[in-house]
C-alpha positions in Angstrom: 18.4 -165.0 -64.1 22.1 -165.1 -65.2 23.5 -164.8 -61.7 20.8 -166.0 -59.3 23.1 -167.2 -56.5 24.9 -163.9 -56.5 21.6 -162.0 -56.3 20.3 -164.2 -53.5 23.5 -163.9 -51.5 23.4 -160.1 -51.7 19.7 -160.1 -50.9 20.3 -162.4 -47.8 23.0 -160.1 -46.5 20.9 -157.0 -47.0 17.9 -158.7 -45.5 19.9 -159.6 -42.3 21.1 -156.0 -41.9 17.6 -154.6 -42.4 16.2 -157.1 -39.9 18.7 -156.0 -37.3 17.7 -152.4 -38.0 14.0 -153.3 -37.8 14.4 -154.6 -34.2 15.3 -151.2 -32.9 13.3 -149.1 -35.3 10.1 -148.5 -33.1 12.1 -147.2 -30.2 11.6 -143.4 -30.9 8.3 -143.5 -32.7 5.7 -141.1 -31.4 2.0 -140.9 -31.4 0.9 -137.4 -32.3 0.1 -135.6 -35.5 -3.7 -135.6 -35.4 -4.0 -131.8 -35.2 -3.4 -129.7 -38.3 -0.3 -127.6 -38.4 -0.2 -123.9 -39.1 -3.8 -123.1 -38.2 -5.1 -120.2 -36.2 -5.7 -122.5 -33.1 -2.2 -123.9 -33.3 -0.5 -120.5 -33.7 -2.6 -119.1 -30.8 -1.7 -122.0 -28.6 2.0 -121.4 -29.2 1.6 -117.7 -28.3 -0.4 -118.4 -25.2 2.3 -120.8 -24.0 5.1 -118.4 -24.8 3.6 -115.2 -23.4 1.4 -116.4 -20.6 2.6 -120.0 -19.9 -1.0 -121.0 -20.5 -2.8 -123.4 -22.9 -3.9 -127.0 -22.8 -1.9 -128.7 -20.1 0.3 -131.7 -21.1 -0.7 -133.6 -17.9 -3.7 -133.3 -15.6 -3.2 -135.0 -12.2 -6.3 -136.2 -10.3 -5.3 -136.1 -6.6 -7.3 -137.6 -3.7 -6.5 -138.1 0.0 -8.0 -139.8 3.0 -9.6 -136.4 4.0 -11.2 -133.5 2.2 -8.7 -131.4 0.1 -9.3 -128.4 2.3 -8.1 -130.3 5.4 -5.0 -128.4 6.7 -2.8 -131.6 6.6 -4.0 -132.5 3.1 -3.5 -128.9 1.9 0.1 -128.9 3.2 0.7 -132.2 1.5 -0.9 -130.9 -1.7 1.4 -127.8 -1.8 4.4 -129.9 -1.1 3.4 -132.3 -3.9 2.9 -129.4 -6.3 6.4 -128.0 -5.5 7.9 -131.5 -5.9 6.4 -131.9 -9.3 7.6 -128.5 -10.4 11.2 -129.5 -9.5 11.2 -132.5 -11.8 13.5 -132.3 -14.9 11.6 -131.1 -18.0 8.6 -129.8 -16.1 7.5 -126.2 -16.8 4.6 -124.5 -15.0 2.6 -126.4 -12.4 -0.7 -125.2 -11.0 -2.9 -126.8 -8.4 -5.9 -126.1 -6.3 -3.7 -125.6 -3.3 -1.5 -123.0 -5.0 -3.9 -120.9 -7.0 -7.1 -121.4 -5.0 -9.3 -121.8 -8.1 -12.5 -123.5 -7.0 -12.8 -125.1 -10.4 -9.8 -127.3 -9.6 -11.6 -128.8 -6.6 -14.1 -131.6 -7.1 -17.8 -131.0 -6.4 -17.7 -133.1 -3.3 -14.4 -131.6 -2.1 -12.6 -135.0 -2.0 -10.3 -134.5 -5.0 -8.2 -131.7 -6.6 -6.5 -131.2 -9.9 -2.9 -130.4 -10.6 -2.0 -129.2 -14.2 1.5 -129.7 -15.5 3.1 -128.1 -18.6 6.1 -130.0 -20.0 8.9 -128.5 -22.0 9.4 -129.4 -25.6 7.0 -130.3 -28.4 4.3 -133.0 -28.1 6.7 -135.8 -28.9 9.2 -134.7 -26.3 6.4 -134.2 -23.8 5.1 -137.7 -24.4 8.6 -139.2 -23.9 9.1 -137.3 -20.7 5.6 -138.4 -19.5 6.7 -142.0 -20.0 9.3 -141.7 -17.2 7.6 -139.0 -15.1 4.1 -140.4 -14.7 5.0 -143.8 -13.2 6.9 -141.9 -10.5 4.0 -139.6 -9.7 1.3 -142.3 -9.7 2.8 -144.2 -6.9 1.4 -143.5 -3.4 2.8 -140.1 -2.5 3.3 -139.5 1.3 2.9 -136.0 2.7 6.0 -134.4 4.2 4.3 -133.7 7.5 3.3 -137.4 8.0 -0.4 -136.7 7.9 -2.1 -139.1 5.5 -1.1 -139.6 1.9 -2.1 -138.5 -1.6 -3.2 -140.8 -4.4 -2.5 -139.7 -7.9 -3.8 -140.7 -11.3 -2.9 -139.0 -14.6 -4.5 -138.0 -17.9 -3.7 -135.3 -20.5 -2.5 -135.3 -24.1 1.1 -136.3 -23.3 0.1 -139.3 -21.2 -2.5 -140.4 -23.8 0.2 -140.3 -26.4 2.7 -142.2 -24.2 0.2 -144.9 -23.4 -0.9 -145.3 -27.0 2.7 -145.6 -28.1 3.4 -148.3 -25.5 0.3 -150.2 -26.4 0.9 -150.0 -30.1 4.4 -151.4 -29.6 3.0 -154.4 -27.6 0.5 -155.0 -30.3 3.1 -154.8 -33.1 4.8 -158.0 -31.8 1.3 -159.6 -31.5 0.5 -158.7 -35.1 3.8 -160.3 -36.3 3.1 -163.4 -34.2 -0.5 -163.7 -35.6 -0.3 -162.1 -39.0 2.8 -163.9 -40.4 1.6 -167.4 -39.5 -1.9 -166.7 -40.7 -0.6 -165.5 -44.1 1.7 -168.5 -44.4 -1.2 -170.9 -43.7 -3.4 -169.3 -46.3 -0.5 -169.4 -48.8 0.1 -173.1 -48.0 -3.5 -173.9 -48.6 -3.5 -172.0 -51.8 -0.3 -173.5 -53.2 -0.2 -176.8 -51.3 3.6 -176.7 -51.6 5.5 -175.2 -48.7 8.2 -174.1 -51.1 5.7 -172.1 -53.2 4.1 -170.7 -50.1 7.4 -169.4 -48.7 8.3 -167.4 -51.8 5.6 -164.7 -51.4 6.3 -164.7 -47.7 10.0 -164.0 -48.4 9.0 -161.0 -50.5 6.8 -159.6 -47.7 9.5 -160.2 -45.1 12.2 -158.3 -47.1 9.8 -155.4 -47.8 8.8 -155.1 -44.1 12.3 -155.3 -42.9 13.5 -152.7 -45.4 10.7 -150.3 -44.5 11.6 -150.5 -40.8 15.1 -149.6 -41.7 13.8 -146.6 -43.7 11.6 -145.6 -40.8 14.7 -145.7 -38.5 16.4 -143.1 -40.8 13.3 -140.9 -41.2 12.5 -140.7 -37.5 15.8 -138.9 -36.9 14.6 -136.0 -39.0 10.8 -136.0 -38.5 8.3 -137.3 -36.0 6.8 -140.6 -37.1 3.6 -142.1 -35.7 4.0 -145.3 -33.7 1.1 -146.7 -35.7 3.4 -146.5 -38.8 5.0 -149.7 -37.6 1.7 -151.5 -37.3 0.5 -150.2 -40.7 3.8 -151.2 -42.3 3.5 -154.7 -41.1 -0.1 -155.0 -42.4 0.7 -153.4 -45.8 3.9 -155.3 -46.2 2.3 -158.7 -45.5 -0.6 -157.8 -47.6 0.7 -156.0 -50.7 4.1 -157.7 -50.9 2.6 -161.2 -50.4 0.0 -160.3 -53.1 2.7 -159.5 -55.6 4.6 -162.7 -54.9 1.3 -164.7 -55.0 0.5 -163.6 -58.5 4.0 -164.1 -59.8 4.3 -167.6 -58.4 0.9 -168.6 -59.6 1.7 -167.5 -63.2 5.1 -169.2 -63.0 3.4 -172.5 -62.1 1.0 -172.1 -64.9 3.8 -171.6 -67.4 5.6 -174.6 -66.1 2.4 -176.7 -66.4 2.2 -175.5 -70.0 5.6 -177.0 -70.7 7.9 -174.0 -70.5 11.4 -174.3 -69.0 12.1 -172.5 -65.7 13.9 -169.6 -67.5 11.1 -169.3 -70.1 8.5 -169.4 -67.4 10.2 -166.6 -65.5 10.5 -164.5 -68.6 6.8 -164.9 -69.5 5.8 -164.3 -65.9 7.8 -161.1 -65.5 6.7 -159.8 -68.9 3.0 -160.2 -67.9 2.5 -160.2 -64.2 5.8 -158.3 -63.5 4.5 -155.5 -65.8 1.3 -155.4 -63.8 3.2 -155.2 -60.5 5.0 -152.1 -61.8 1.8 -150.4 -62.6 0.2 -151.5 -59.3 3.2 -150.2 -57.3 3.1 -146.9 -59.2 -0.7 -146.5 -58.5 -0.3 -147.3 -54.8 2.6 -144.8 -54.5 0.5 -142.1 -56.1 -2.5 -142.8 -53.8 -0.4 -142.9 -50.7 1.7 -139.9 -51.8 -1.4 -137.8 -52.0 -1.7 -138.1 -48.2 1.5 -136.0 -47.9 -0.6 -133.0 -49.0 -2.5 -133.1 -45.7 -1.2 -130.9 -42.8 -1.3 -133.9 -40.4 1.9 -135.5 -39.2 0.0 -138.7 -38.5 -1.1 -139.1 -42.2 2.3 -138.0 -43.5 4.2 -140.6 -41.5 1.9 -143.4 -42.5 2.1 -142.3 -46.1 5.9 -142.5 -46.0 5.8 -145.9 -44.4 3.3 -147.2 -47.0 5.3 -145.8 -49.9 8.5 -147.4 -48.6 6.9 -150.8 -48.2 5.3 -150.7 -51.7 8.5 -149.6 -53.4 10.5 -152.3 -51.6 7.9 -154.9 -52.3 7.9 -154.1 -56.1 11.8 -154.1 -56.1 12.0 -157.4 -54.3 9.4 -158.9 -56.7 11.5 -157.9 -59.7 15.0 -158.5 -58.4 14.9 -161.3 -55.8 11.9 -163.4 -56.7 13.0 -164.2 -60.3 16.4 -165.5 -58.9 14.5 -167.6 -56.4 12.3 -169.1 -59.1 15.3 -169.9 -61.3 17.1 -171.7 -58.5 14.0 -173.7 -57.4 13.0 -174.5 -61.0 10.5 -177.4 -61.3 10.8 -178.3 -57.6 8.3 -175.6 -56.7 5.4 -178.1 -56.5 7.1 -180.8 -54.5 5.3 -182.0 -51.4 1.8 -180.7 -52.1 0.1 -181.4 -48.8 -3.4 -180.7 -50.0 -3.2 -182.4 -53.4 -5.9 -185.1 -52.4 -8.3 -182.3 -51.3 -7.7 -179.9 -54.2 -10.5 -179.7 -56.7 -9.5 -176.4 -58.4 -7.2 -176.8 -61.3 -4.0 -174.7 -61.7 -5.3 -172.8 -64.6 -9.0 -172.0 -64.0 -11.4 -171.8 -61.1 -14.7 -173.5 -61.8 -16.4 -171.4 -59.1 -15.3 -168.1 -60.5 -16.0 -169.3 -64.1 -19.6 -169.9 -63.1 -19.9 -166.6 -61.4 -18.5 -164.8 -64.4 -20.9 -166.6 -66.7 -23.8 -165.6 -64.6 -22.7 -162.0 -64.4 -22.2 -161.8 -68.2 -25.4 -163.7 -69.0 -27.6 -161.4 -66.9 -25.4 -158.3 -66.5 -28.2 -155.8 -65.6 -29.9 -158.0 -63.0 -26.7 -159.3 -61.4 -24.7 -156.1 -61.7 -27.6 -153.9 -60.5 -28.1 -156.2 -57.4 -24.5 -155.9 -56.5 -24.5 -152.2 -56.9 -27.6 -152.0 -54.7 -25.9 -154.0 -51.9 -22.9 -151.6 -52.0 -25.2 -148.5 -51.9 -27.1 -149.9 -49.0 -23.9 -150.4 -47.1 -22.8 -146.9 -48.0 -26.1 -145.2 -46.7 -24.9 -144.6 -43.1 -22.0 -142.4 -44.4 -24.7 -139.7 -45.1 -24.8 -138.8 -41.4 -21.0 -139.0 -40.7 -19.6 -136.7 -38.0 -15.8 -136.0 -37.7 -13.7 -135.4 -34.7 -10.0 -135.7 -33.5 -8.5 -138.6 -31.5 -8.3 -138.2 -27.7 -8.1 -140.5 -24.7 -11.2 -142.4 -25.7 -9.2 -144.2 -28.5 -7.6 -146.2 -25.6 -9.3 -149.0 -23.7 -11.5 -147.8 -20.8 -9.1 -149.5 -18.3 -6.1 -147.4 -19.5 -5.2 -144.9 -16.8 -5.4 -141.8 -19.1 -8.9 -142.8 -20.2 -10.2 -143.8 -16.8 -8.8 -140.6 -15.1 -10.3 -138.3 -17.8 -13.7 -140.0 -17.2 -13.4 -139.4 -13.4 -12.6 -135.7 -13.9 -15.5 -135.2 -16.2 -17.8 -136.7 -13.6 -16.4 -135.0 -10.5 -15.3 -131.6 -11.6 -17.2 -128.6 -13.0 -14.1 -127.6 -15.1 -14.4 -128.9 -18.6 -10.6 -128.8 -19.2 -11.0 -130.4 -22.6 -13.7 -127.9 -23.7 -12.2 -124.6 -22.5 -11.5 -122.1 -25.2 -8.8 -119.4 -25.0 -9.4 -116.0 -26.7 -6.1 -114.1 -27.1 -6.2 -110.3 -27.4 -2.5 -109.7 -28.4 -2.8 -105.9 -28.6 -5.2 -105.1 -25.8 -4.1 -103.2 -22.7 -6.1 -104.1 -19.6 -5.7 -100.7 -17.9 -6.3 -98.4 -20.8 -9.0 -100.5 -22.4 -10.8 -101.7 -19.2 -14.2 -100.6 -20.3 -13.9 -102.1 -23.8 -12.7 -105.3 -22.3 -15.6 -105.4 -19.8 -18.1 -105.0 -22.6 -16.3 -107.6 -24.7 -16.2 -110.1 -21.8 -20.0 -109.6 -21.2 -20.7 -110.2 -24.8 -18.6 -113.4 -24.8 -20.2 -114.8 -21.7 -23.7 -114.2 -23.3 -22.9 -116.3 -26.4 -24.9 -119.5 -26.8 -23.0 -122.4 -25.3 -20.6 -120.1 -23.3 -20.3 -120.8 -19.6 -18.0 -119.1 -17.0 -15.6 -116.7 -18.7 -12.5 -115.9 -16.7 -10.6 -112.7 -17.4 -8.2 -110.3 -15.8 -11.2 -108.2 -14.7 -12.9 -111.1 -13.0 -15.3 -113.8 -14.0 -18.4 -113.3 -16.2 -21.5 -115.5 -16.7 -24.6 -115.0 -18.7 -23.6 -111.5 -19.9 -22.8 -110.0 -16.4 -19.9 -109.7 -14.0 -20.1 -112.7 -11.6 -17.1 -111.9 -9.4 -14.3 -109.3 -9.4 -10.6 -109.9 -9.8 -8.9 -112.5 -7.6 -5.3 -113.7 -7.0 -5.3 -115.8 -10.1 -6.5 -113.0 -12.3 -2.8 -112.0 -12.9 -2.4 -115.1 -15.1 -4.5 -113.4 -17.8 -2.3 -110.3 -18.1 1.1 -109.6 -19.7 2.5 -106.4 -21.1 0.2 -105.1 -23.9 -1.9 -108.3 -24.1 -4.5 -110.3 -22.3 -6.6 -113.5 -22.8 -9.9 -114.9 -21.7 -10.7 -118.5 -20.7 -14.2 -119.5 -21.9 -15.7 -122.7 -20.5 -18.1 -124.3 -22.9 -21.4 -125.0 -21.1 -23.7 -126.4 -23.8 -23.8 -129.8 -25.4 -20.4 -130.9 -26.7 -21.7 -131.0 -30.3 -22.2 -127.2 -30.1 -18.6 -126.4 -29.1 -17.6 -125.8 -32.7 -20.5 -123.3 -33.1 -19.2 -121.5 -30.1 -15.7 -121.3 -31.7 -17.3 -119.7 -34.8 -19.3 -117.2 -32.7 -16.2 -116.2 -30.8 -14.2 -115.6 -34.0 -17.1 -113.6 -35.5 -17.6 -111.4 -32.4 -16.2 -107.9 -32.6 -13.4 -107.3 -30.1 -11.1 -104.5 -28.9 -8.4 -105.1 -31.5 -7.4 -108.4 -33.1 -8.3 -111.6 -31.4 -7.6 -115.3 -32.0 -9.2 -118.4 -30.6 -7.6 -121.7 -29.5 -8.4 -124.6 -27.3 -9.3 -128.2 -28.2 -12.7 -127.4 -29.9 -10.9 -124.8 -32.0 -8.1 -127.2 -32.9 -10.7 -129.8 -33.9 -12.6 -127.3 -36.1 -9.4 -126.0 -37.7 -8.2 -129.6 -38.4 -11.4 -130.6 -40.1 -11.3 -127.4 -42.2 -7.7 -128.0 -43.2 -8.5 -131.6 -44.2 -11.6 -130.5 -46.2 -9.5 -127.8 -48.0 -6.9 -130.3 -49.0 -9.2 -133.2 -49.9 -10.2 -132.0 -53.4 -6.6 -131.5 -54.4 -5.6 -134.9 -53.0 -8.6 -136.6 -54.6 -7.9 -134.9 -57.9 -4.3 -136.1 -57.9 -5.3 -139.7 -57.1 -8.1 -139.9 -59.7 -6.1 -138.1 -62.4 -3.0 -140.2 -61.9 -5.1 -143.4 -61.7 -6.8 -142.6 -65.0 -3.4 -141.9 -66.7 -1.7 -145.0 -65.4 -4.6 -147.3 -66.3 -4.8 -145.7 -69.8 -1.1 -146.3 -70.2 -1.6 -149.9 -69.0 -4.6 -150.8 -71.1 -4.8 -148.2 -73.9 -8.5 -147.9 -73.1 -10.5 -144.8 -72.3 -13.5 -146.6 -70.6 -11.7 -149.1 -68.3 -9.9 -146.4 -66.3 -13.1 -144.5 -65.7 -14.9 -147.7 -64.8 -12.1 -148.5 -62.3 -12.4 -145.2 -60.6 -16.2 -145.3 -60.3 -16.2 -148.9 -58.9 -13.4 -148.2 -56.6 -15.3 -145.2 -55.2 -18.4 -147.4 -54.9 -16.7 -150.1 -52.8 -15.0 -147.4 -50.7 -18.4 -145.8 -50.0 -19.7 -149.1 -48.8 -16.7 -149.4 -46.4 -17.1 -145.9 -45.1 -20.8 -146.5 -44.5 -19.9 -149.6 -42.4 -17.3 -147.6 -40.5 -20.0 -145.1 -39.5 -22.5 -147.8 -38.6 -20.1 -149.6 -36.3 -17.6 -147.0 -34.9 -19.7 -143.8 -34.9 -23.2 -145.3 -34.2 -21.9 -148.2 -32.0 -23.7 -151.1 -33.7 -22.1 -154.5 -33.7 -19.2 -153.3 -31.6 -19.2 -156.3 -29.3 -18.4 -158.5 -32.3 -15.1 -156.5 -32.7 -14.1 -156.3 -29.1 -15.7 -153.6 -26.9 -14.5 -150.0 -27.5 -15.7 -146.5 -26.6 -18.2 -145.1 -29.0 -17.6 -141.3 -29.4 -20.3 -140.5 -31.8 -17.8 -139.4 -34.5 -15.0 -140.7 -36.7 -11.5 -139.5 -36.4 -11.0 -137.0 -39.2 -7.9 -138.6 -40.7 -9.2 -142.1 -40.7 -11.4 -142.0 -43.9 -8.6 -140.1 -45.7 -6.1 -142.9 -44.8 -8.5 -145.7 -45.7 -9.4 -143.9 -48.9 -5.7 -143.7 -50.0 -4.8 -147.3 -49.1 -8.1 -149.0 -50.1 -8.4 -147.2 -53.4 -4.9 -148.2 -54.2 -5.7 -151.8 -53.5 -8.9 -151.6 -55.5 -6.9 -150.5 -58.5 -4.3 -153.1 -57.7 -6.9 -155.9 -58.1 -8.3 -154.2 -61.1 -4.9 -154.3 -62.8 -4.4 -158.0 -62.2 -7.9 -158.8 -63.5 -7.9 -156.5 -66.5 -4.4 -157.6 -67.6 -5.6 -161.2 -67.8 -8.8 -160.3 -69.6 -6.9 -158.2 -72.0 -4.4 -161.0 -72.6 -7.3 -163.4 -73.3 -8.9 -160.9 -75.6 -5.7 -160.3 -77.6 -5.3 -164.1 -78.1 -8.9 -164.9 -79.1 -10.7 -161.6 -80.1 -13.8 -163.0 -78.3 -14.8 -160.3 -75.8 -17.2 -162.3 -73.7 -15.0 -165.4 -73.5 -12.1 -163.2 -72.5 -14.1 -161.7 -69.6 -15.1 -164.9 -67.9 -11.9 -166.6 -68.9 -9.8 -163.9 -67.3 -11.9 -163.9 -64.2 -11.7 -167.7 -64.0 -7.9 -167.5 -64.1 -7.5 -164.7 -61.6 -10.6 -164.7 -59.5 -9.3 -167.3 -57.1 -5.9 -165.6 -56.7 -7.5 -162.2 -56.2 -9.8 -163.7 -53.5 -6.8 -165.4 -51.8 -4.8 -162.2 -52.0 -7.7 -160.3 -50.4 -8.0 -163.0 -47.6 -4.3 -162.8 -47.0 -4.5 -159.0 -46.7 -7.5 -159.3 -44.4 -5.6 -161.8 -42.3 -2.6 -159.4 -42.1 -5.1 -156.8 -40.9 -6.7 -159.1 -38.3 -4.3 -158.0 -35.5 -5.4 -154.4 -36.1 -9.0 -155.4 -35.9 -8.4 -157.0 -32.5 -6.4 -154.1 -31.3 -7.3 -152.3 -28.0 -6.6 -149.0 -29.7 -9.8 -147.8 -31.5 -7.9 -146.1 -34.3 -6.0 -149.3 -35.3 -9.3 -151.2 -35.0 -11.0 -148.7 -37.3 -8.1 -148.8 -39.9 -8.1 -152.6 -39.8 -11.9 -153.0 -40.2 -12.2 -150.3 -42.9 -9.4 -151.7 -45.0 -10.3 -155.3 -44.6 -13.9 -154.7 -45.5 -13.0 -152.6 -48.5 -10.6 -155.1 -49.8 -12.9 -158.1 -49.3 -15.8 -156.3 -50.9 -13.7 -155.2 -53.8 -12.2 -158.7 -54.4 -15.6 -160.4 -54.4 -18.6 -158.2 -55.2 -16.8 -155.6 -57.4 -14.2 -157.8 -59.2 -16.3 -160.9 -59.3 -19.7 -159.4 -60.2 -19.7 -155.7 -61.1 -16.7 -155.7 -63.4 -17.8 -158.7 -65.6 -21.3 -157.4 -65.8 -20.1 -153.9 -66.8 -17.6 -155.2 -69.3 -20.3 -157.4 -70.8 -22.6 -154.4 -71.3 -20.0 -152.2 -72.8 -18.6 -154.9 -75.1 -15.7 -154.1 -77.5 -16.0 -150.4 -76.4 -13.9 -151.4 -73.4 -10.8 -151.5 -75.6 -11.5 -148.5 -77.8 -9.6 -145.3 -77.7 -9.6 -142.3 -80.2 -6.8 -142.5 -82.7 -4.9 -139.6 -81.2 -4.9 -141.3 -77.7 -4.1 -144.6 -79.3 -1.0 -143.0 -80.8 -0.1 -141.6 -77.4 -0.4 -145.0 -75.8 1.7 -146.5 -78.6 4.4 -144.0 -77.8 4.2 -143.8 -74.0 2.7 -147.2 -72.9 4.9 -149.5 -71.0 4.4 -152.3 -73.5 7.1 -151.2 -75.8 9.5 -150.7 -72.9 8.9 -154.3 -71.8 9.2 -155.8 -75.2 5.6 -156.9 -75.3 5.0 -159.2 -78.2 1.5 -160.5 -77.6 -1.1 -160.0 -80.3 -2.9 -156.7 -80.0 -6.1 -155.3 -81.5 -6.0 -152.0 -83.2 -8.2 -149.7 -85.3 -11.2 -150.7 -83.3 -14.5 -148.9 -82.8 -17.2 -149.7 -80.4 -19.0 -152.8 -81.4 -16.5 -153.8 -84.1 -15.1 -157.3 -84.2 -11.5 -157.4 -83.0 -8.8 -157.8 -85.6 -5.6 -159.7 -84.9 -2.4 -157.9 -85.4 1.1 -157.9 -84.0 1.3 -154.2 -83.8 1.4 -153.2 -80.1 -1.3 -150.6 -80.1 -3.5 -150.1 -77.0 
C-alpha cells in the first residue's frame, strides 16, 4: 500500500518473464505415469526386457497388403519392412510374422500381420521417439521387389502416449481461448464494472503464468504429465479468480460503507485475506497428499496444483492490494449492467430467502438435500477400477482404431498376455518340473495358450513341441512363460492372483498389463488411508485454528465427503455405466473408472469444498461476533456470501468447460467430476445443508473446551493478523453469546 506503483512495476516485469516461459513450457511434457512404480509387475517387466528383450511392446504395427501375407512377394516385402524398422535410430528388438513365423501374429483371415517394436529408453523417451517414427512408418510403404505395397497403422503404449500428448496440447490452447473469455464474461456480469472484473482475472493470469514457469523447471528433473498444463489452466482460472473475486467484493462493500481506499484494503485483507491464507493452506495439504501415491500422473498434477495455489495466494496478498489502492474509488465506473442489477452490493435477497427457509425448517430442508446427495452417490457402490489405455482417446485416433482392428482380426490378445518369469529355473536340468508347471498353468481358469521353451500348452496338456521361436523363452539360468488370457476380460485379475499363488519350480514373478493394473490398484488402495488421514486431520486442524470451534471442522469434513460421494456416483453413472454420455460428447465406455481419477477429484474437490466453507463460515462468524444472534448470523452470512460463492463456482465450472468438451476421456472425466462437485457444494451444501445444520446445533457451533480454546488463543492466526473484531468466549452449548474484545476462538 505504501509503494503500489513499485509493486505493480515489479509484478508486470515478472509476469512478462513468466508468460514468455509459459509459451514453451508444454514442449517436453509427457503422458505416462498411470502405472504404479516399484510393484512386482513393474520389476518383472524390467527384468524381462533386460534379460530376454521381451515384455509389452512399445509399438504394435498392423500391416496389410494387396495379397495374403503368405504370398511370396508380400512375405519378401514384410521381411524387408521388418529389417528397415529395426535399423531406425532408437529402435530395439523388432519381431514380425514374417521373421518368427508365429501364427498368432497373422490375422484369422490371413490378410494382415503384426510387427512388434521395442523402443529404447523409458516410457517418456519412447513416446517422444514414436512421435517422429510412427508418421514415417504409416505412410504407404513400397516393397523392395516392386510387388505391391504394405499399408501400416500403429498402436501400442508409446503411440497412445504420444497421441494423447499431442491432443492435450491442442486442447490447452482451446481451453485458454474458451475458459478465459468465459470467466471474464461471468466476472463482468457479477461486477458490472470492467475494471473490477479484470482484477480477479489478473490474479489468475499471473498464477497460471507462474505455474507454467515452475513446470518448465520441474520437467527438467522429473516427468510431468501433459495434462498438468490443462489442469493448471483450469485450477488457475478457478481458484485464483475466486480469491480475487472475494477480495474485490469485500473491498467494494467497504467503500460503499464509507471507508477510504486504504481503510477498505486494510479491512479486506484482515478478513478475506486471512481466509485466503487458510484456504490456500488447505488446498496445498489436500493436493500434497497426492504426492504419497506411487503414480507419476498424480504427482505431477499435485505439483502443478500446489504451484498455482501458492502463486494465487501470493498474488492476492502482494499484487491485488496495490492494484486496489491505485484504482481507489474508480473501481465501479462504467457499470454496464446497472439498469438490470437487482441484487444489492451487500446482501442477496435470493440467498437470504434460501437461508431463512433452511433455518426455519432445518430437518425437512436439510434432510431433503442430504437425500438428493445420497441418491446421486448410490451408483458409486458398484464402481470398478482400471488403468488408462488407448480407449481414453477418440475412436478415430489411429492408436485407438488400430487396437480395435487387432482385437477383431487376431487371436493374440497382446494387451492381455501375462508373463511368468522363473529367474532361477534351468530348462535342461528342470525340464520335467517345468513341464508339470506349464501344464498346471494352462489348466488354470481363464488361461489360454501358454507358450514356453518346451512348446505350447493348452487345457493342461502339451499342444505342440518346441519351435524356432521357443529360444526366445530361454536365457542362462532363467526362463519365462507367456500366458494368453482366454476368459472374460473381467477375470484377468483373478488369473493373475491364481498364477502368483500357484507353486512353481523356484521363485516366480508375474507381469503383463493385467498384473500391472492389479498392482496399481493395490498400491493406490494401500496409500489411500494414509492420504485420506493426512487430508482429514490437516483440514480439522486448520479449520479449528481458523474458527476456534470443534464442531464446525467435523461438519465441514462430513459435508465435503457427502458432496464428493454424489460427484463420484455421477462419474460412475456416466463414465462407467455409459448413461447420458451423448450429452457430454461421445466417448468410449470401458465399464470402469481410471484408478487415479477419483483420487485426483477427491484431492481437488475436497479442497474446494473447504475453500467455500471457509468463506461462508468466516462471514457467519463475523456476523455472530458483531451481534451475538446465532440464527441472524447464519442467514446474514449466507446472504452476504451466497451469491459470491455461487459465482465463484460458476466461474470454476466455466474454467473446467474445455475439459468437459475434451476428446480425451480422462480430461472429460476430471472436468465433469470437479465441476459437478463444486456446483453441488456451492448450492446444495453451502446454501441448504450448512445453514440447516448450524441452525440445529445453535451456539454449540462456536464452543470448544477451555484447553482447546487456550490452544486456539495461542496458535490461531487471529493474533498474527491483529484481529480486533469482537469475539465471544467462555461459551457453552446453548448459552447466549457474551460480547468481549478478547480474541478467543
